[in-house]
N, C-alpha and C positions, 0 to 999 in steps of 0.2 A: 269282448275284452279278454285278452289272453292272460293277463296277470303276470305275476312273478314266476319265472322259470329259467332253467339253464339255457334253453333254446333262445329265449329273449335276450339273455345276457350275451350270448354268442353273437346274435344279430346286432346288438348294440355295439359290441367291440369291433365287428367287421365294418360297421358304418363309421365308427370313429377313425379307423385306419384309413378308409377311403377319404373321409373328410380331411384328415391330416395331409394326405397327398395333394388333394385338390387345393386346399387352403394355401399351402406353401407355394404351389405353382402360380396361383393367382395373387399371392402376396396379401392375403386377407387374414385378419386375426383368427386364429384357430378356434377360440372360444365362440366367436360369432357363428362360424360354420357349424359347430356342434349344436348350438341352440336351434339353428335353422333345421338341421337334420332331425333334432328331437321333435320339432313341430311337425315335420314331414312324417316321421314314424307314427306319431299320435294320430295322424289323419288317414293312415292306411286302412283299407277295408278290414283287415284282420286285427287291427287294433293293438299293435305292439305298445305295451305300456308297463312301466315299472313303478313301484311306489316311491313317493318322496315324502319322508316324514322327518320330524325333528330328531328322533333317535337314530335314524339312518345317517343323517348328516353328521351328527355329533359323535356317534359311536363308531362309525365305519369310515366316513370320508375325511373328516378333518384331521385326525391324528397323523396319517402318512403325509398329507399335504403340508402341514405345519412343520413336522419333523424334517422333511426333505428340504424345505426352504431354509430352516434354521441351520441345518447341517452344513450348508455352504456359505453361511454368514461368518464374517470374521469379527470376533468380539471387540477388537480395537476399533473397528469401524462403527459398530453398534454403540460402543461407549462414547465415542467422540460426539455423536449427535443425540445421545440419550436425553438430555434436557429438552431438546426441541421435540423429539418424538413423544416424550411423556407429556409435554404441553399440549400437543395435538390430541393425544389419546385420553387425557383427563379433562382439563377445562374445555378443550376443543370440542369433544363429544358432548359435554354438558351444554355448551353454548348452542351447538347445532340442534341438539334434541329439543331444547327449550324454544328455539325459534320455530322449528317445524311444528311442535305441539301448538304453539300460539297461532300459527298460520292455519293449521287444520281446524282449530276450534273457531276462530273468528271468521275465516273465509269459507271453509267447507261446512261449517256448522256442526262439527263433531262434538261429542261430549268431552270434557276435560280428561277423563280417564282414558277414553279411546284415543284421543289425540296424543296424550302422554305416552301411551304404549307405542303408538306408531312412531313418535318422535325418537324414542330411545332405541327402538329396534332398527330404524333406518339411518340413524346418525352415524353409527360406526361403519367404517369402510370394511369390506369383506376380504379376508385374507385369501380365499380361494380365487376370486376374480382378479384381485390386484396382483398376486404373485404370478398367476398364469399369464396375465396380460403383459406385465413388465419384463418377465423373463423372455417371452416370445419376441417382444419388440427390441430386445437388446438395448434397453435404456442405459444411460450413463450409470456407472457403478454406484456413486454416492446417492444419486437420485433414487435408484432402485432400492437401496438400503433404507433410505428414509421412509419411502412410501410403504415398503413391505413391513418394516419394523413397526411403523404406526398402526398398520392394519392388524398386526399380531397383538399389540399392546391394548388397543382400544376395546377388545373383547371384554376385558375386565370391567370397564366402565359401563358398557351396555348391559352386562349380566347383573351388576349391582342395581342399576336403574330399573331394570325389568323386575327384579325381586322386590324392590321398594314399592313399585306400583302394584304388584301382586298382593303385597301385604296391606296396602291401603285399600285395595278392592275388597279384601277379605275382612275389612273392618279394623285392622291393626293401625298402629301409629309408629312412625319412624322418626326419631330425633336426629338432628344433624350429627351428633356424636356417634349414633348408631350407624348412620349411613357411612361416615368416615371409617368406622371400624370394619364394617362389611366390605368396603372397598379395599382396605388394607389387607384383610384376610383373603379376599378373592385373589388379589394380585400376588402378594408375598407368599401366600400358601401354595399357589400354583407353581411358583418358581422353586420353592423348597421341595415340593413333591417331585418335580422334574429332575432336580439335582440329586435328590435322594435315590430315586429309582435308577437313574443312570449311573450314579456312583456304585451301586451294587452290581450293575452289569459290567462296569469297568473292572471290578475285582475278578469277576468270573472270566471276562474276555481276556484278561492278562495271562490266563493259564493255558491258552491255546493259540495256535497259529492257523487254524482252519478257518478260512474266510466264510465258509457256509455257516459255521457256528456263530461267527461274529455278526453276519447278516441277521441270523435268528435273534441274537441278543439286541440288535438295534430295533428289531420289530417289537420285542418285549418292551424296550425303553419307550418307543413311540406310543404304543397303545396302552401299556401299563401306566405310564405317567399320566396320560390323558384321563383314563377311566378312573384311576384312584383319586385324582384331583376333583373330577366331577362328583364322585361319591361323597367327598368331604365338602362339597359346595364351594370349591375354589375354582380357579380358571383352568380348564383342561387345555385351552389353547396356549396359555403361558407355560403350563407344565411341559407340553410337547416342545414348545419353543426353547425352554431351558434345557431340555434333554438333547435337542438337536445341536444347540450351541455348545454344550459341554462335549458331546461326542465329536463334533466337527473341529473343535479347537484344541482338543487333546489328542485326538486320533487313537487314543488307547482303546476305546470301545469299538472303533471301526476296523482297524488293522494295525499291525505292528510295522508293516512295510508299505511302501507306495503301491505295490502290486495288489495287495489285499484291499487297500483303501479304494483303489479304482474299481474293484469288484463291488464294494458296498455302494459307492456312488452310482454305479451303473444300475444296481438293483433299485435304489430309491428314485432315480430318474424315471425308470420304467413304472414304478409304483405310482409316482405322481402323474405320469401320462395316463395311466389306466384310470385312476380315480377322477382326474379332471375330465376325462372323456365321458365317464358315466354321469358325473355331476351336471355338466352342461347339457348333455342330452336329456337328462331328467327334467332340468329346468325348462328346456324347450318343449318337452312333452306335456308338461303341466301348464305352460303358457297357452298352449293351443286350446285348453279346455276352460280358460278363465272367461267369465262374462264381462269383459272389459267395457263393452258398450254401455252396460248398465251403470257403470261408475266412471264414465269418461271424464266428467267435470271434476270429480274428486281426484282422479289420477293426474289430470293436467295441473291442478293446484299443487298436488304433492310433488310433482317433478320440479315445479318452480321453487317451492319453499325449501326443498331438499338442496337444490343448487345454491340458493341464497344463504341457507344455513351453513353450508360448507364454506362459502366465502367468508362469512362472519367468524368462522372458526379458524381459518387458515391465515388470512391477511393480518389481523391484529396480533396474533401470536408470533407470526414471522416478523412483524414490525418490532416487537419487543426484543426479539433475538437478533435483530439486524446488526448491531455493533458488537456482538459476542463472537467467540470462536466457532460457534455452531450456527451462525447466521446463514441465510440462504438468499439468493438474488431473486428478482421478480420472475425469471423464467421458471425456476423451481416452484415458486408459489403458484403460478398459473397451472402448472402441471399437477401440483398437489390438489388444487381445486377440481380440475376437470378429470383427474385420474383417481378421484375418490370413488371407486366403483362399488356397487352393491351387488350381492348375489346370494349364495347359499346360506350364509350366516343370518342375514335378514329374514330369509324365507323360513329358516328353522325356528327363529323366535316368533315369527308371525303364526306359524303352524302350532306353536305351543301357547298361544294366548288363552288365558282363563275363560271359562264359559260365561262369566258375568260381564264381559266387556260388551257394551251396547252395539258397537260397530264391528264386531268380530269378523264376520264374513266380508264386509267391505274392506277392512284393513288388509286381509289376506289378498284380495283381488288387487287393491291399489299397490300393495307391496310388489306383487308380480309385475304390475305396470312400471313401477320405478326401476325394478331390476331389468326389465326389457329395454327401457330407455338407456340405462347404464351400459348394457351390453351392446346394443345396436348403434346408438348414437355416440355415446362417449367412447365405447370400444373401437368403433370403426374410424373415429377421427383422431384417436390418440397417436397412431403412427405418424400422421401428417403433422400433428402438433410437436412431437418430439423432433422430427426432421426440421420443422420450421425454426425451432429454438436451438437446433444443433446439439441435442442431448442424447444422441445415440453413440454406441461404441462402434467405431469403424464404418 
């Protein structure tokens, strides 16, 4: 087992570059190729392996991915469909989580607390997987915006649900008003932190024309907003999202002219490529060591209830919005259901499960199984689905 080292990182990045070249020539999803490569690296005789922990995912990988995605979003597009995306991110996640929890309790025989933890950590779609997949497939602009924004917003719901269950496990009690307050603090607090940190960077950035300094300030905005928000128990994802939206829609933080702005975008596109490469290879490496055969029945049940829960979340909410300005047609709804990918965020929460959860080890393994299904089955078929519904750009 070689462990974490600079040599391993270099080997992983070389692998990622080769996978990118091969994937594009074969017209296969890049993320799928990376996971396969990660599995292959883990099975090599010299055991190339890097750690995959909750802190690594939250503190290192998520901030640049969220910031880069939000940097290129237009606020007017986000605002237009905000009622829909909030509906999917708030009641939608709650509906899906409740259905998954009930399914795992009654069908798989899990305890209510274990089923509840699994339901909430797997109900939220993963921004890492979603953003990587839809950007690569060049999905229609509005569709990408809805799917990506939902994946960024639903982190708050999942975080609050996770905290509520942790409190219950510890013997505490959470009233409905306390849950509502926690959700409001998690989401609003994250946005406020993101805007506040980025606002300070705007003031500093306005005093220089050096694009290297501006890139540095965007890095502070991305990581600083995320880490400060997490420190105060608000949503780091929403903080980085707010930071990226503010930076991208004012351009004051990024550059004063278009030339400087292009430098910043190029840097963040590279950062996103770099982080995505490592994330998916790590997922593949850890998939290779999961005892999936031991929990095959539970994994099969989990895949089924997760898909059904996603349907129960998307179709009714979309039906309620059908006659409004932010309504979406059936093609969008089908893609939202099948494109609700799971990945690093769910794994981070699974790895952070409290020790008192009865099915702790089983939940981690089954979570890896659902993520594998999401990446290999849903990820490989999404390009075909988008072409079938004519929802690609050009």
